C-alpha positions in Angstrom: -85.8 -50.3 -6.1 -86.7 -47.8 -8.1 -84.4 -47.0 -11.1 -81.0 -47.6 -10.7 -80.1 -46.9 -7.1 -77.1 -44.8 -5.6 -74.5 -46.6 -5.1 -70.6 -45.9 -3.9 -68.2 -48.8 -3.7 -64.8 -49.3 -1.6 -63.3 -52.2 -1.5 -64.8 -53.6 1.7 -68.0 -51.5 1.5 -71.3 -51.1 -0.7 -73.1 -47.7 0.4 -76.6 -47.8 -0.7 -78.6 -45.0 -1.1 -82.4 -45.3 0.5 -85.1 -44.7 -2.1 -88.5 -44.7 -1.0 -88.9 -48.7 -1.4 -85.5 -49.0 0.5 -86.8 -46.9 3.1 -90.1 -48.5 3.5 -88.6 -51.6 3.7 -86.6 -51.0 6.9 -89.2 -49.3 8.6 -91.8 -52.1 8.3 -89.1 -54.5 9.2 -90.4 -57.7 7.5 -87.2 -59.3 6.2 -87.8 -57.1 2.9 -84.5 -55.4 3.6 -82.6 -57.9 3.4 -84.1 -59.1 0.0 -83.7 -55.5 -1.6 -80.1 -55.3 -0.5 -78.7 -58.7 -1.1 -77.4 -59.1 2.5 -77.6 -60.7 5.4 -79.4 -58.2 8.1 -78.3 -58.9 11.8 -80.9 -59.7 14.1 -79.9 -56.6 16.3 -81.0 -54.1 13.3 -82.1 -51.6 13.5 -79.6 -49.3 15.9 -81.3 -47.9 18.6 -80.7 -44.4 17.3 -83.0 -45.3 14.1 -85.7 -46.5 15.9 -87.9 -43.2 15.6 -87.1 -42.0 12.3 -86.9 -45.2 10.0 -90.8 -44.1 9.2 -89.8 -40.6 8.6 -86.9 -41.4 6.3 -89.8 -43.3 4.1 -92.2 -40.8 4.2 -89.7 -38.3 3.3 -88.7 -40.2 0.5 -92.2 -41.2 -0.6 -92.9 -37.6 -1.0 -89.9 -36.6 -2.9 -88.7 -39.6 -4.5 -85.7 -37.1 -6.3 -84.1 -36.7 -2.5 -82.6 -40.3 -2.3 -79.5 -39.6 -1.5 -80.2 -37.1 1.0 -81.4 -38.9 3.5 -80.5 -42.5 4.9 -77.7 -44.2 3.4 -76.9 -48.4 4.0 -73.4 -49.7 4.6 -73.2 -53.2 3.3 -70.2 -55.2 4.3 -68.9 -56.7 1.0 -67.5 -60.3 2.2 -69.5 -61.7 3.8 -72.5 -59.6 2.6 -73.9 -58.5 6.0 -75.4 -54.7 6.8 -73.1 -53.0 8.7 -74.4 -49.7 9.5 -76.1 -46.4 8.6 -75.7 -43.3 7.8 -76.7 -40.0 6.0 -78.2 -36.6 5.8 -81.5 -35.1 7.4 -82.6 -34.0 3.9 -81.1 -31.9 1.3 -79.3 -28.7 1.6 -81.2 -25.6 2.5 -81.2 -22.3 0.8 -77.7 -21.4 2.1 -76.6 -25.3 1.1 -76.4 -26.5 4.7 -76.7 -29.8 5.5 -75.7 -31.5 8.6 -74.5 -35.4 8.2 -75.8 -38.0 10.7 -73.0 -40.1 12.1 -72.6 -43.6 11.2 -74.7 -45.9 13.3 -73.0 -49.7 13.4 -74.8 -52.7 13.6 -74.0 -55.0 16.1 -73.1 -58.1 14.9 
């Protein structure tokens, strides 16, 4: 990952904002995502709703690296470390500061 990733900690979860490197690793589905997130990625990953948008997220973050935090976030359970979901936004706010959040897409464990 480039620089320090944006992370939010809860007692049971670590929420990690996708940057271009994480998003591209997710889109390529080649095992790199597990290494970068330092967690297990279940065989059911990605959730069906993300199949067609992962490359789009990667492309947007590659075009505008400063927009990490406005696209995809990964939810990693802390103990054991397993990728359990994803959520986020559909890009940065518009001129009226509107932004529609995406609902969390839990991975099947």
